[in-house]
C-alpha positions as CSV (number, residue, x, y, z in Angstrom):
1,M,-25.4,-4.9,-19.1
2,P,-22.2,-3.2,-17.9
3,A,-19.1,-5.2,-17.4
4,T,-18.4,-6.7,-13.9
5,K,-15.2,-6.2,-12.1
6,Q,-13.6,-8.0,-9.1
7,Q,-12.7,-5.4,-6.5
8,S,-11.5,-5.2,-2.9
9,L,-14.1,-3.1,-1.0
10,H,-14.3,-1.9,2.6
11,G,-16.2,0.7,4.6
12,W,-14.9,3.8,6.2
13,G,-13.4,1.9,9.0
14,H,-11.2,-0.1,6.5
15,F,-12.3,-3.4,8.1
16,P,-13.3,-5.9,7.0
17,V,-12.1,-5.9,3.4
18,R,-13.9,-8.2,0.9
19,D,-13.3,-9.2,-2.7
20,C,-16.6,-8.4,-4.4
21,Q,-18.0,-8.7,-7.9
22,T,-19.0,-5.1,-8.7
23,W,-21.0,-3.3,-11.4
24,R,-21.0,0.4,-12.0
25,P,-24.1,1.2,-14.1
26,E,-24.5,4.6,-15.7
27,K,-28.2,4.3,-16.8
28,R,-31.4,2.8,-15.5
29,R,-31.5,0.3,-18.3
30,D,-28.0,-1.0,-17.2
31,L,-29.3,-1.4,-13.7
32,A,-32.3,-3.3,-14.9
33,G,-30.0,-5.7,-16.8
34,I,-27.9,-6.3,-13.7
35,L,-30.9,-7.1,-11.6
36,R,-32.2,-9.6,-14.1
37,E,-28.8,-11.4,-14.5
38,A,-27.2,-11.2,-11.0
39,P,-28.3,-13.8,-8.4
40,T,-27.8,-11.7,-5.3
41,V,-26.7,-8.0,-5.2
42,I,-26.6,-5.1,-2.8
43,A,-26.5,-1.4,-3.6
44,R,-23.5,0.6,-2.5
45,G,-23.2,4.4,-2.3
46,M,-19.9,6.2,-1.4
47,G,-18.6,3.4,0.9
48,R,-18.7,5.6,4.0
49,A,-20.5,3.1,6.3
50,Y,-18.5,2.2,9.4
51,G,-19.3,-1.4,9.2
52,D,-19.7,-4.0,6.4
53,A,-23.2,-2.9,5.3
54,A,-22.5,-3.1,1.5
55,L,-20.0,-5.9,1.2
56,Q,-21.6,-8.8,-0.7
57,P,-19.0,-11.0,-2.5
58,L,-21.5,-12.2,-5.1
59,G,-22.6,-8.8,-6.2
60,V,-22.3,-5.1,-5.4
61,I,-23.9,-2.4,-7.5
62,S,-22.0,0.9,-7.2
63,T,-24.5,3.8,-7.4
64,E,-21.9,6.5,-7.7
65,R,-22.9,7.3,-11.3
66,L,-26.7,7.1,-10.6
67,N,-26.5,10.4,-8.8
68,H,-29.2,12.6,-10.4
69,F,-32.9,12.9,-10.5
70,M,-34.8,11.8,-13.6
71,E,-37.9,13.6,-12.6
72,F,-39.3,15.3,-9.5
73,D,-43.0,15.7,-8.7
74,T,-43.7,19.0,-6.9
75,T,-47.4,18.2,-6.3
76,P,-48.1,18.2,-2.6
77,A,-49.0,14.8,-1.1
78,T,-52.6,14.4,0.0
79,D,-53.8,12.0,2.6
């Protein structure tokens, strides 16, 4: 499991600012370990929300490094 870091986070509007325990996983297995160990977490992208959508003091998972496809199924969906 990747190391956790205490970090001040905010959205695009710079209000509110919260001190949050954060993880920045690089691989799917790291993400799985965080989800097993952390009590309550929320995923955070680039932090460009205007409000406080991804500010969870007990746990924020930064998804910045999880930014590529592992696979893509080009088969058309059928109903």
